[in-house]
C-alpha positions as CSV (number, residue, x, y, z in Angstrom):
1,M,0.0,0.0,0.0
2,G,1.7,3.2,-1.2
3,G,1.0,6.8,-0.7
4,R,2.6,10.0,0.4
5,V,3.8,10.7,3.9
6,Y,3.3,14.2,5.4
7,R,5.3,15.2,8.4
8,A,5.4,18.6,10.1
9,K,8.9,19.9,10.2
10,S,8.1,22.2,13.1
11,C,4.8,23.0,14.7
12,L,2.9,25.8,16.2
13,E,4.8,29.0,15.4
14,Y,2.3,31.8,15.9
15,H,1.5,34.7,13.6
16,D,0.0,37.9,15.0
17,S,-3.4,38.8,13.7
18,V,-5.8,41.7,14.3
19,L,-7.6,40.1,17.2
20,S,-5.4,37.2,18.3
21,A,-2.4,35.2,17.2
22,Y,-3.0,32.0,15.2
23,P,-0.9,28.9,14.8
24,Q,0.9,28.2,11.6
25,L,2.9,25.2,10.2
26,K,6.1,25.4,8.2
27,L,5.8,23.1,5.2
28,K,8.4,22.0,2.7
29,L,6.6,20.8,-0.5
30,Y,7.7,18.3,-3.2
31,N,6.2,17.4,-6.5
32,V,5.5,13.8,-7.7
33,L,9.1,13.7,-9.1
34,L,10.4,14.5,-5.6
35,E,11.7,17.9,-6.7
36,E,11.8,20.3,-3.8
37,Y,9.7,23.5,-3.9
38,H,12.1,26.5,-3.6
39,E,10.7,27.9,-0.4
40,I,9.3,26.8,2.9
41,L,5.6,27.8,3.2
42,K,4.0,29.1,6.4
43,L,0.4,28.0,6.3
44,P,-2.2,29.0,9.0
45,V,-4.0,26.3,11.0
46,D,-7.7,27.0,11.0
47,T,-8.7,26.7,14.6
48,G,-12.1,28.4,14.0
49,F,-11.3,31.0,16.7
50,E,-10.8,34.7,15.9
51,G,-12.4,36.6,18.7
52,S,-14.0,36.5,22.1
53,I,-15.6,33.6,23.7
54,L,-19.4,33.6,24.0
55,L,-20.9,32.9,27.4
56,T,-24.4,32.2,28.5
57,T,-26.2,34.9,30.5
58,D,-25.8,32.9,33.7
59,D,-22.1,32.4,33.2
60,Y,-21.6,36.1,32.3
61,E,-23.4,37.1,35.5
62,F,-21.2,34.8,37.5
63,F,-17.9,36.3,36.1
64,K,-18.9,40.0,36.1
C-alpha cells in the first residue's frame, strides 16, 4: 500500500493577527518527481477561533 507521507517539520509557530495570534505550520513541499519547492511555506492552522468567547447569560453574571 503506497502513498505520500506528510510530516510537520516544526509546529505551532504563531503569527500575529488583528484580534489574536494564530498557529501556523512550516511546510516543505515536493512534487511527484520528488523535486523540492524553492521555499518553505507558512500555512495557517484554521482553529475556528478569531475573537471573544461567548458565554451564557448565567455564566456572564457569575464572572462579572
